[in-house]
C-alpha positions in Angstrom: 6.3 30.6 73.6 7.1 34.4 73.7 7.7 34.4 70.1 4.4 32.8 69.5 2.6 35.3 71.6 4.4 38.1 69.8 3.3 36.8 66.5 -0.4 36.6 67.7 -0.3 40.2 68.9 1.3 41.4 65.7 -1.5 39.6 63.7 -4.2 41.1 65.9 -2.6 44.6 65.4 -2.4 44.1 61.7 -6.0 43.1 61.5 -7.1 46.1 63.4 -5.2 48.4 61.2 -5.5 47.0 57.7 -8.7 48.3 56.1 -10.8 45.9 54.0 -13.4 46.7 51.3 -16.3 46.6 53.8 -18.3 49.1 55.8 -19.7 48.6 59.3 -23.3 50.1 59.8 -23.9 50.4 63.6 -26.6 52.2 65.5 -26.4 56.0 65.6 -28.8 58.3 67.5 -32.1 59.9 66.9 -31.7 63.7 66.3 -34.7 66.1 67.2 -35.5 68.1 64.0 -37.0 70.9 65.9 -33.6 72.8 66.6 -32.7 72.2 62.9 -35.9 74.0 61.4 -36.4 77.7 61.7 -39.1 79.8 60.1 -38.0 83.4 59.1 -41.2 84.4 57.4 -44.7 83.2 57.7 -46.5 81.5 60.5 -44.5 79.5 63.2 -45.8 77.4 66.1 -43.8 75.5 68.6 -45.1 71.9 68.9 -45.1 70.1 72.3 -44.1 66.8 70.7 -40.8 66.2 69.0 -40.0 64.5 65.6 -36.7 62.8 65.4 -34.7 61.9 62.3 -32.5 58.8 62.6 -28.9 58.2 62.0 -26.5 55.4 61.6 -22.6 55.1 62.3 -21.0 54.3 59.0 -17.4 53.4 58.8 -15.0 51.6 56.5 -13.7 48.9 58.6 -10.6 46.7 59.3 -10.5 43.0 59.2 -10.8 42.8 63.0 -13.6 45.4 62.9 -15.5 43.3 60.3 -15.2 40.2 62.5 -16.5 42.0 65.4 -19.2 43.5 63.4 -20.3 40.1 62.1 -20.6 38.9 65.7 -22.8 41.8 66.8 -26.4 41.3 65.7 -26.9 45.2 65.9 -24.2 45.8 63.3 -24.3 45.0 59.6 -21.0 44.6 57.7 -21.4 45.1 53.9 -19.3 45.2 50.9 -18.3 48.7 50.0 -20.4 48.6 46.7 -23.5 48.5 48.7 -22.7 51.8 50.4 -20.9 53.6 47.5 -22.8 54.8 44.4 -21.3 53.5 41.2 -18.3 55.2 40.3 -17.8 56.9 43.7 -14.4 56.6 45.4 -14.5 56.4 49.1 -13.0 59.8 49.4 -16.2 61.2 47.8 -18.6 59.4 50.1 -19.2 62.2 52.6 -19.5 64.9 49.9 -22.1 62.6 48.1 -24.1 62.1 51.1 -24.1 65.9 52.0 -25.3 66.6 48.4 -28.1 64.1 48.9 -29.1 65.9 52.2 -29.3 69.2 50.4 -31.7 67.6 47.7 -33.7 66.0 50.5 -34.3 69.3 52.3 -35.5 71.0 49.2 -38.0 68.1 48.5 -39.2 68.1 52.0 -40.0 71.8 51.8 -41.8 71.5 48.5 -43.7 68.5 49.6 -44.7 70.2 52.8 -45.9 73.4 50.9 -47.9 71.2 48.5 -49.6 69.5 51.4 -50.6 72.8 52.9 -52.2 73.8 49.5 -49.5 75.9 47.9 -48.3 75.4 44.3 -44.8 75.0 45.3 -43.5 72.4 42.9 -43.9 73.7 39.3 -43.0 72.6 35.8 -44.4 72.7 32.3 -44.3 69.1 31.2 -42.2 65.9 31.3 -39.2 65.8 29.0 -38.3 62.6 27.4 -34.7 62.0 28.4 -34.4 58.4 27.3 -36.5 55.9 25.4 -35.9 52.3 26.2 -35.5 50.1 23.1 -38.2 47.5 22.7 -40.8 49.1 25.0 -44.1 50.6 24.2 -42.7 54.2 24.0 -40.2 53.0 21.3 -41.4 54.4 17.9 -43.8 56.8 19.5 -41.6 59.0 21.5 -38.0 60.2 21.2 -35.5 62.0 23.4 -36.4 65.6 23.4 -40.1 65.3 23.2 -42.2 66.7 26.0 -45.4 64.9 27.4 -47.8 67.7 28.4 -51.0 65.4 28.8 -51.9 61.9 29.4 -55.4 61.3 28.2 -57.5 64.1 29.7 -54.8 65.0 32.5 -52.5 67.8 31.9 -48.9 67.0 32.8 -46.6 69.6 34.3 -44.2 67.4 36.4 -42.4 64.3 35.4 -43.9 62.1 38.2 -47.4 63.0 37.0 -47.1 60.8 34.1 -46.7 57.8 36.4 -49.9 59.1 38.5 -51.8 59.5 35.4 -51.2 55.9 34.5 -52.3 54.5 37.9 -55.3 52.5 37.6 -54.6 51.5 34.1 -53.3 47.9 33.1 -50.8 46.4 30.6 -52.6 46.2 27.2 -54.6 49.5 27.9 -54.2 52.2 25.1 -53.4 55.6 26.3 -53.3 58.9 24.4 -50.2 61.1 25.1 -50.2 64.8 23.9 -46.6 65.5 23.0 -44.6 68.5 22.1 -41.7 67.8 19.8 -38.4 69.5 20.1 -39.6 71.9 17.2 -42.5 73.0 19.4 -45.1 71.1 17.4 -47.8 69.3 19.2 -49.1 65.8 18.3 -51.0 63.0 19.9 -49.4 59.4 20.2 -51.4 56.4 20.9 -49.6 53.8 23.0 -50.4 50.4 24.1 -49.0 50.1 27.7 -46.8 47.2 28.5 -46.2 45.2 31.7 -43.8 46.4 34.3 -40.8 44.0 34.3 -40.8 44.1 38.1 -44.5 44.2 38.9 -46.3 42.3 36.0 -49.7 43.7 36.8 -48.6 47.4 36.6 -48.4 49.3 33.2 -45.2 50.3 31.7 -44.4 53.0 29.3 -40.4 52.7 29.0 -39.1 56.2 29.2 -36.8 58.1 31.6 -38.3 61.6 32.3 -37.4 64.8 33.9 -39.5 68.1 34.5 -39.3 70.9 32.0 -38.8 74.4 33.5 -38.7 72.9 37.0 -39.1 75.5 39.8 -39.6 75.2 43.5 -41.7 78.3 44.7 -41.9 78.7 48.4 -44.3 81.1 50.1 -42.3 81.4 53.3 -38.6 81.2 54.0 -37.9 78.2 56.2 -34.5 77.2 56.8 -33.3 73.6 57.5 -29.8 73.2 59.0 -28.8 69.6 58.8 -25.4 70.3 60.4 -23.1 67.6 59.3 -25.7 64.9 58.8 -25.6 63.4 55.3 -27.8 61.1 53.1 -31.4 61.5 51.8 -33.3 59.4 54.6 -34.2 62.4 56.7 -36.7 63.7 54.2 -39.8 62.4 55.8 -38.7 63.6 59.3 -38.0 67.1 57.9 -41.3 67.2 56.0 -43.3 66.4 59.2 -41.4 69.0 61.2 -42.0 71.7 58.6 -45.7 70.9 58.7 -45.8 70.8 62.4 -43.9 74.1 62.6 -46.1 75.9 60.2 -49.6 74.8 61.5 -51.5 75.1 64.7 -52.2 71.8 66.5 -50.0 68.8 67.4 -49.2 66.4 64.5 -47.7 63.9 66.9 -50.4 64.6 69.6 -47.6 66.0 71.8 -45.6 62.8 71.7 -42.1 61.9 70.5 -42.1 60.3 67.2 -39.0 59.0 65.0 -39.3 58.9 61.2 -37.0 57.8 58.4 -37.4 57.6 54.7 -36.4 59.5 51.5 -39.2 61.9 50.4 -40.0 62.1 46.7 -41.5 65.2 45.1 -44.7 63.3 44.7 -44.9 62.6 48.4 -43.8 58.9 48.1 -41.4 57.6 50.7 -38.4 55.7 49.3 -36.5 53.0 51.0 -33.3 53.6 53.1 -30.3 51.9 54.4 -29.5 50.9 58.1 -33.0 50.3 59.1 -32.2 47.7 61.7 -29.6 49.9 63.3 -32.1 52.9 63.2 -34.7 50.8 64.9 -32.3 49.9 67.9 -31.4 53.5 68.2 -34.9 54.6 68.4 -35.8 52.0 70.9 -32.9 52.8 73.2 -33.9 56.5 73.1 -37.2 55.6 74.6 -39.4 56.8 71.6 -42.5 54.6 71.1 -43.4 55.2 67.5 -41.1 54.8 64.5 -42.3 55.6 60.9 -40.4 53.7 58.2 -40.7 53.0 54.4 -42.7 49.9 53.7 -39.8 48.2 52.1 -37.8 48.5 55.3 -40.4 47.4 57.8 -39.2 44.0 58.6 -35.5 45.2 58.8 -36.5 48.0 61.2 -38.1 45.4 63.4 -35.4 42.8 63.3 -33.6 43.9 66.5 -36.3 45.7 68.5 -38.7 44.4 71.1 -42.5 44.9 71.1 -42.3 48.1 73.1 -41.4 50.0 69.9 -44.3 50.5 67.5 -42.8 50.4 63.9 -45.3 51.5 61.3 -44.8 51.2 57.5 -45.7 54.2 55.3 -45.7 54.5 51.5 -46.5 58.2 51.2 -46.7 61.4 53.4 -50.5 60.9 53.5 -49.9 57.6 55.0 -47.5 59.0 57.7 -50.1 61.8 58.6 -52.8 59.2 58.8 -50.7 57.0 61.3 -50.0 60.1 63.4 -53.6 60.9 63.5 -54.6 57.4 64.5 -52.0 57.7 67.3 -53.7 60.8 68.7 -52.2 63.5 66.7 -54.2 66.4 65.2 -55.1 66.2 61.5 -53.2 68.4 59.1 -55.2 71.6 58.1 -54.2 73.2 54.8 -54.1 77.0 54.6 -57.3 78.8 53.6 -58.0 79.2 50.0 -57.3 83.0 50.0 -53.9 82.3 51.4 -52.6 79.9 48.8 -50.1 81.2 46.4 -50.9 81.0 42.8 
């Protein structure tokens, strides 16, 4: 009998030590962005309300930890390929997340200044990095070309190509003004295809990057993310910067949590750990949580009706939700203050 007990204990001990290729995602804690954002130049106002970014606890787990996680509805146990970018060893995960945070902070500042009316995100066209075979762009565009206009709309940034195609349909003809690698300009007529994922949306078939990309900020604002990694604090930092640089109360003086990767076009991208973030926000007593639309149902999965969870697609959506909840509208700077 003693031997059997010893074997069981040995098995439990081994299961608690031996790592398996799984990660446990557990609730973290909301973090106020106010102490993390400081303005060293330009206007600065101290809001009464607080904006919180959200975190999760992410750990590679043992066999026993995985079992306990599967039994806990607030914990998700996922295969390591869900957490690790392709080709990333586990030892690089932390560094990769910190790099993603650095990019997210720069995007948050750029988008915030653009919302205030500054020309903070600049470029001179959309460089064609890759043309996908068998798509409408094949034969009309090649790697190294730069799209400088779509129809009558000039293009300075890569995402402006997609914006210029909004409202068009598969089968529509679009005229692209293109600069070749030799500097010569030409017009290309392209019949738009159907997006493979959303069939009623137009599709060109290129991967683009911005030529001569520059972030030009009118004031110096520092965002200190400490040891927090990942891109999902982008929306929260953008809102904090806007609230800090403008008079009034974006949150109406209330505490608000937000999560979502912010794109340079102001779109809010999906994130991981939405159920765990919802649990953490509710436990902190915060009553409003802004999340990417793709994560709405996940964020509501483990919370009660006391927490209001709102889906947002863009920064404009987030500002609209805050205003509807009692916050002050965002007021851009006066025309004579706008950097050119």
